[in-house]
C-alpha positions as a printed NumPy array, in Angstrom:
array([[140.084,  91.567, 122.654],
       [138.658,  94.292, 124.874],
       [140.364,  97.354, 126.279],
       [144.038,  96.853, 127.163],
       [145.116, 100.378, 128.09 ],
       [143.313, 103.408, 129.472],
       [144.901, 106.83 , 128.98 ],
       [144.004, 110.386, 129.908],
       [145.332, 113.528, 131.556],
       [144.928, 115.321, 134.856],
       [145.715, 118.802, 136.126],
       [146.333, 120.44 , 139.477],
       [143.858, 123.057, 138.22 ],
       [141.211, 120.461, 139.154],
       [142.649, 118.625, 142.207],
       [139.767, 116.168, 142.194],
       [141.068, 114.78 , 138.879],
       [144.365, 113.801, 140.479],
       [142.674, 112.228, 143.517],
       [140.26 , 110.266, 141.313],
       [143.067, 109.012, 139.08 ],
       [144.997, 107.769, 142.103],
       [141.88 , 106.209, 143.625],
       [141.137, 104.077, 140.554],
       [144.778, 103.038, 140.124],
       [145.81 , 105.157, 137.155],
       [149.548, 105.794, 136.906],
       [150.396, 109.503, 136.693],
       [153.469, 110.291, 134.566],
       [154.997, 113.001, 132.385],
       [153.924, 115.637, 134.924],
       [154.387, 119.15 , 133.542],
       [154.183, 118.173, 129.864],
       [151.714, 121.062, 129.54 ],
       [151.553, 124.209, 131.642],
       [149.305, 127.257, 131.906],
       [150.775, 130.692, 132.472],
       [148.747, 133.85 , 132.923],
       [149.203, 137.593, 132.85 ],
       [146.596, 139.66 , 134.704],
       [145.686, 142.91 , 132.982],
       [145.584, 144.658, 136.377],
       [149.388, 144.369, 136.335],
       [149.407, 146.901, 133.504],
       [150.938, 147.254, 130.07 ],
       [154.263, 145.728, 129.088],
       [157.043, 147.719, 127.468],
       [158.006, 146.777, 123.922],
       [161.752, 146.151, 123.489],
       [163.533, 149.097, 121.865],
       [165.37 , 146.769, 119.486],
       [163.995, 143.689, 117.777],
       [161.395, 142.771, 115.179],
       [158.166, 144.695, 114.7  ],
       [154.75 , 143.127, 115.165],
       [152.028, 143.28 , 112.531],
       [148.337, 142.382, 112.475],
       [147.72 , 139.35 , 110.253],
       [145.475, 140.269, 107.323],
       [142.333, 138.109, 107.38 ],
       [142.004, 138.222, 103.583],
       [145.549, 137.533, 102.417],
       [147.616, 136.444, 105.396],
       [146.01 , 133.248, 106.674],
       [147.729, 130.776, 104.336],
       [151.17 , 132.065, 105.28 ],
       [150.167, 132.209, 108.936],
       [148.953, 128.596, 108.785],
       [152.358, 127.419, 107.573],
       [153.866, 128.761, 110.79 ],
       [150.956, 127.796, 113.066],
       [151.083, 124.172, 111.876],
       [154.355, 123.889, 113.807],
       [152.286, 124.364, 116.972],
       [149.215, 122.357, 115.942],
       [151.204, 119.47 , 114.405],
       [148.547, 119.339, 111.655],
       [148.68 , 120.06 , 107.905],
       [148.768, 123.763, 107.003],
       [145.503, 123.642, 105.022],
       [143.657, 122.249, 108.044],
       [145.143, 125.005, 110.211],
       [144.246, 127.691, 107.631],
       [140.593, 126.578, 107.686],
       [140.596, 126.734, 111.486],
       [142.154, 130.215, 111.503],
       [139.611, 131.429, 108.934],
       [136.779, 130.116, 111.109],
       [138.175, 131.953, 114.135],
       [138.599, 135.201, 112.212],
       [135.059, 134.968, 110.836],
       [133.673, 134.561, 114.367],
       [134.416, 138.208, 115.179],
       [135.788, 137.342, 118.598],
       [139.492, 137.719, 117.834],
       [141.206, 140.426, 119.912],
       [144.463, 140.295, 117.941],
       [146.085, 138.094, 115.308],
       [149.755, 138.952, 115.314],
       [152.843, 138.119, 113.302],
       [156.566, 138.854, 113.288],
       [158.566, 138.719, 110.047],
       [162.068, 137.38 , 109.731],
       [163.544, 140.566, 108.317],
       [160.755, 143.051, 109.103],
       [158.983, 144.801, 106.249],
       [155.652, 144.167, 104.601],
       [153.904, 140.916, 103.725],
       [155.521, 139.242, 100.74 ],
       [158.854, 140.989, 101.328],
       [159.944, 138.8  , 104.218],
       [158.79 , 135.391, 105.484],
       [156.582, 135.175, 108.55 ],
       [158.654, 133.911, 111.474],
       [156.278, 133.902, 114.441],
       [152.541, 134.171, 114.947],
       [149.803, 133.988, 117.562],
       [146.126, 134.805, 118.029],
       [144.478, 136.344, 121.106],
       [140.787, 135.585, 121.615],
       [138.419, 135.436, 124.583],
       [137.206, 132.264, 126.198],
       [133.611, 132.115, 124.956],
       [132.368, 130.73 , 128.286],
       [134.284, 133.17 , 130.474],
       [134.815, 136.329, 128.417],
       [136.991, 137.949, 131.1  ],
       [139.673, 135.393, 130.246],
       [141.499, 135.589, 126.933],
       [143.992, 133.08 , 125.6  ],
       [146.958, 133.274, 123.277],
       [146.167, 130.492, 120.808],
       [148.352, 128.706, 118.232],
       [151.341, 130.761, 119.296],
       [154.58 , 129.748, 117.631],
       [157.916, 131.522, 117.833],
       [161.324, 129.956, 117.202],
       [163.185, 132.199, 119.649],
       [162.753, 134.722, 122.456],
       [163.509, 137.646, 120.147],
       [160.388, 136.98 , 118.085],
       [158.27 , 135.71 , 120.996],
       [158.635, 138.771, 123.235],
       [157.041, 141.265, 120.78 ],
       [154.104, 138.87 , 120.279],
       [153.513, 138.524, 124.024],
       [153.92 , 142.24 , 124.721],
       [151.495, 143.171, 121.919],
       [148.96 , 140.557, 123.017],
       [149.026, 141.694, 126.642],
       [148.762, 145.368, 125.698],
       [145.818, 144.756, 123.357],
       [143.964, 143.019, 126.211],
       [144.748, 145.881, 128.601],
       [143.601, 148.481, 126.051],
       [140.414, 146.669, 125.065],
       [139.101, 146.397, 128.619],
       [136.858, 143.649, 129.942],
       [139.722, 141.127, 129.939],
       [141.019, 140.231, 133.393],
       [143.677, 137.735, 132.45 ],
       [145.5  , 136.397, 129.404],
       [146.486, 132.732, 129.554],
       [149.047, 130.877, 127.484],
       [149.239, 127.129, 127.02 ],
       [152.882, 126.019, 127.135],
       [153.312, 122.71 , 125.363],
       [155.742, 121.261, 122.822],
       [158.415, 123.81 , 121.832],
       [156.738, 126.576, 123.843],
       [158.037, 124.938, 127.019],
       [161.537, 125.945, 125.928],
       [160.51 , 129.597, 126.375],
       [159.234, 129.269, 129.944],
       [161.849, 131.679, 131.314],
       [160.844, 134.297, 128.731],
       [157.252, 134.206, 129.988],
       [158.468, 134.561, 133.57 ],
       [160.728, 137.499, 132.744],
       [157.746, 139.345, 131.262],
       [155.728, 138.785, 134.429],
       [153.567, 135.797, 133.474],
       [152.833, 133.468, 136.421],
       [152.359, 129.701, 136.305],
       [148.832, 128.729, 137.352],
       [148.489, 125.049, 136.425],
       [150.306, 121.942, 135.201],
       [149.114, 118.793, 133.455],
       [150.208, 115.192, 133.655],
       [149.314, 112.098, 131.682],
       [147.661, 109.02 , 133.199],
       [147.426, 105.39 , 132.144],
       [146.357, 101.989, 133.363],
       [147.233,  98.684, 131.747],
       [144.484,  96.079, 132.007],
       [145.651,  92.486, 132.325],
       [142.366,  90.816, 131.471],
       [141.149,  93.323, 128.888],
       [138.364,  94.653, 131.076],
       [138.11 ,  97.206, 133.833]])
């Protein structure tokens, strides 16, 4: 039958992508479905809220299964698949921080994990770190994660900026990122082209 529909994505981070998509007749839609925000470490440390949940470092030996159950809400994949991915990341030695917030505070096993996220450098550009597989159901649990992640990057040195990929439920927290000083640096849109004769 041939190809009937071509799909892809473009970003204003690479303006040539948008121009090329328009040139070949791809329809751009759902603009802003994914956004990049960044915090530059030169802006300094963030202040942890006086009230609110405490942040803990996820234990690489015993905490990954529980962490995967929360992170699967971001990845939209089965928890076991996410656990294997998290274990691979932790084994790499490149993780700056792997953080969690518990529903009622306290130690592991005493209270369910509510929010989680991992900070690691971009392996091509080490001066950029990213907050991966971040999931938090509300601003109260998200803010301590973001503050801790930023401060760990500032303290470690060598990291110029921390980027966060806002997609799915994370887009609901856009104002929280802005209040903490994160700045939007890029947006994504989807593209498609329907082919009438099954060939391009």
